[in-house]
N, C-alpha and C positions, 0 to 999 in steps of 0.2 A: 409261547415261552413256558407257561406253566405246565402244559401238557408234555412238552419235551423234557422238562425236569422230572415230572412225576413218572415218566416212563423208565427212568433210570433207577432200577431196584438194587442192582448189584454190580460189582466190577471185580476183575481179577488184576492184581498188581504184582510187579516183579521188582526185586532189589537190583539196581544197576551197579555198574562198576564204580560209579562215583559215590556209592553208599546212599543214594537217594532212591525213593520209590517212584516207579513209572507205571502208568496204566497199560495193561497188555490186552484187556478185553472188557467189554461192557455189555449190559443187557439191552442196550439201545445203540447198536453199531451204525444205524442209519444217520442219527444226529450227532453222535459223538465219535470224532476221529481220534483214534488212540495214538497217532503218529506224533511223538513228542509231547504227549499229554502227561503231565506230572501230577503228583498228589503229595500232600504234606503229611508226614507221619506224626504219631502222638507226641514224640519227643520234640519235634519241631513246632508243633502246635503250642505246646507249653512255653517254649522259648519265645514265640511270637506274642503270646499273651503277656509275658513279662516285659517285652519291649514296648508294647503299646500302652502299658499302664501309666508311664510318665506323661503321655499325651492327653490324658483325661483333663488335665488343667488347661489344655489348649484346644478344646472342642472335639476331642475324639468321641465318636458315637459307636458304641458297642454293637448296635443293631446293624449298622452298615457292614461291620466285620462279619457278623453271623450270616447276613444275607448273601455275602459273596462266596460262601462255601456250602457244599453238600456234605454233611457228616456221614461217616461210615465206621462200622466196627468190624473186627475180625470175626469171620464166620467159620472158616476152616483153612487149614494148611494144604495147599495143592501139591507141595513138594517141588523140588528143583528151583527153590528160591521164589516161588509164587504163593500168593495168599489170596483167598477169596474174601471180599468184603461185602457186608450187608448194610444197606442204607438205614440211617437212623433219623429221627426227628427230634433232635436235642440241640441245645445251645452249646457251642464249643467252650464257653466260659463256665457254664453251670453243671455240665455233665460230670459224673463220677467215673465214667468209663474212659478208657484210652481210645480216643477217636482219631481216625484219619480225616483229612479235609480236602475234598476235591474242589478246585476253583470253578465257579460258574462262568465259563468263557464261551458259551454258545454265541453270544454277541460280544466279540472282542473289543469293539469300539465303545459301545454304550451300555454294556451289561453290568451286572452287580460287581463283578471282580474289577472291571475298569473303573467303576465308581469308587471302589475301595482304594485302589492305587492313587487316584486323585485326592481322595480324602486324607489318606496318610501323608502324602507329600505336603499338603497344605498345613496339616498339624505339625509336622516336623519342622517346616520352615518357620512357623510361628514360634516354636520352642527355641530354635537356634537364634532367632533374632532377639528373643527375650533374654537368653543366657549370655550371648556374646555381643560385644560392641564392635560390629563390623564397620569398616570405613563407609560402605554403602549397604543398605539392607539387602539381605538375601531374598531372591524371588523364586517362585515356583517354577518359572520357565528355566531359570539357571540350573536348578536341581534336575529337572526332567531332561535337559539337554546333556548334562554330564552322564546321567544314568543310561540314557538312550545310546550314547556313543559306546559305552562299555558293552552293552547288550548287542549292539550291531556288530561289534568285533567278534563276539561269540557266534553270531549267525553266519558271518562271513567264513568262519572256520568250520562251519557245519555242525556246531554244537547247539543243542536246544537249551534254553535258559529255564532252569527249574523254578517253580512257583515260589519256593522258599527263598531262593536267591533274589527273585524280583522284589520280594517284600523286605528282606534284610538290607538290600541296596538302598532302600528308602529309609528304613528305621535306624540304620547305622550311619547314614550319610553325614559327612563332615566336609566343609570346604577345604580345599588344599591349603596346607600350612597350619591347620588347626587339629588339635587332638582332644577328644571328648573328656579323657581322664585327666590330662595335665592342665588344659587351658580353661576348663569350666570354672566359673567363679564359685568360690566356696566361702562360707562364713569364717571370718578371721578368728583364730583360736584365742588371740589376746583379748578380742572384744568379748568373747564368751566368758573368759576367765574374769575380766574386769566386772562383768555384770554379776557374776556369782560371788564376788568378794564383798563381805559386809563392811559397812562404814565404821571407822574408828575415830573417836574424838581425840583431841590433842593430848589430854591428860593420860588416857589409856595408851596412846602411841608412845609417850615419853616413858611410861612404865615398862612397855615392851622393849624399848631400846636399851634400858638399863638392866634387863633381866639376863643374867649371865648364862642361864640354862638354854636360852634361845640363840646364842651366838654360834656361828658356823665354825667348823673345824679350821677353815682357812684363817679366820680371825685369830683363833687360838694359836695357830702356827705363826702368824705375824707377831703376836705378842711375845711368844717364846723367842722368836728371832731377835726382837727388839731387846728383850731381857738379856739374851745371850751377848748381844753387842755391848750392853751396859756393863755386864759382868766382866767382859774382856777388857774394856777400857779401864774399869776399876782395878783389875788385876795388874794391868800395865803400870797404872799409877803407883800401886803398892810396890811393884818391882823397882820403879825409879827411886821411890823413897828409901827402899832398903839399900840400894846401891849407894845413895848419898850417905846414909848412916854408916855403911861399911867403910866408906872413904874417910869419914871423920874419926872413926874409932880405930881403924887398922890401916894407917897410911903406909906402913912399911910392909904389910902383908900383901903380896901380889898373887897369892894362890887363888884360883877361881872358886867361887862358892856355888853350891847347887841352888836351883830355884826353890826347892822345898825348904832348904835351910834358911834362905833369905826370908821366906814367908814367916818363919817362926821368929 
């Protein structure tokens, strides 16, 4: 296996209609079959690194990820949508260069890439069971079965499944009926606010309640409303008194008097 890997010094890749990169030629055509052989581009590599970061709390091993890929950098543009890549010996996580990542699939059943798929599935299942209260705990077999069904559909239609898709199917997996953004438990905002609020003793609390400058505009509006009602009632009382006085002093005068005059 080591000799087979070391014999691979370069490869030529092409950009497919699906906007993914596929291997067109290798320096070791005997061991590497390029039919449906995909490769992860630098942008996708970076996205995968971001997706696996939350799994570190659930047993993710960076070395397993690095071992599953053969890193390449761009050597030259071959034209017609093809690029020649040169093999590198760097970690995908630590390199400053923009690297392509070819999955080590010479042994599809028990090789490094197969180990990575199993490792990521177990980590993802651990994380989901920790974050969500399922009626029954999620299992690795359940996740693998769902993903396998989707991939088999693609094979039946004659479509090769890209490496990036294989990985994101695991790293983005959510059981049916759940959504990672809406249903994931989050810290309650009220709990956070309560923790940040300082304690106030009874004496200070009483002072704050009586402080006019701390009252809300709604309170002021209510007070104005209450004052207005009081003034209106007072005004009506004054009008009634004025009418009674008018009746006593001017019994014979039936002419209407204005409200302004009665106030005076």
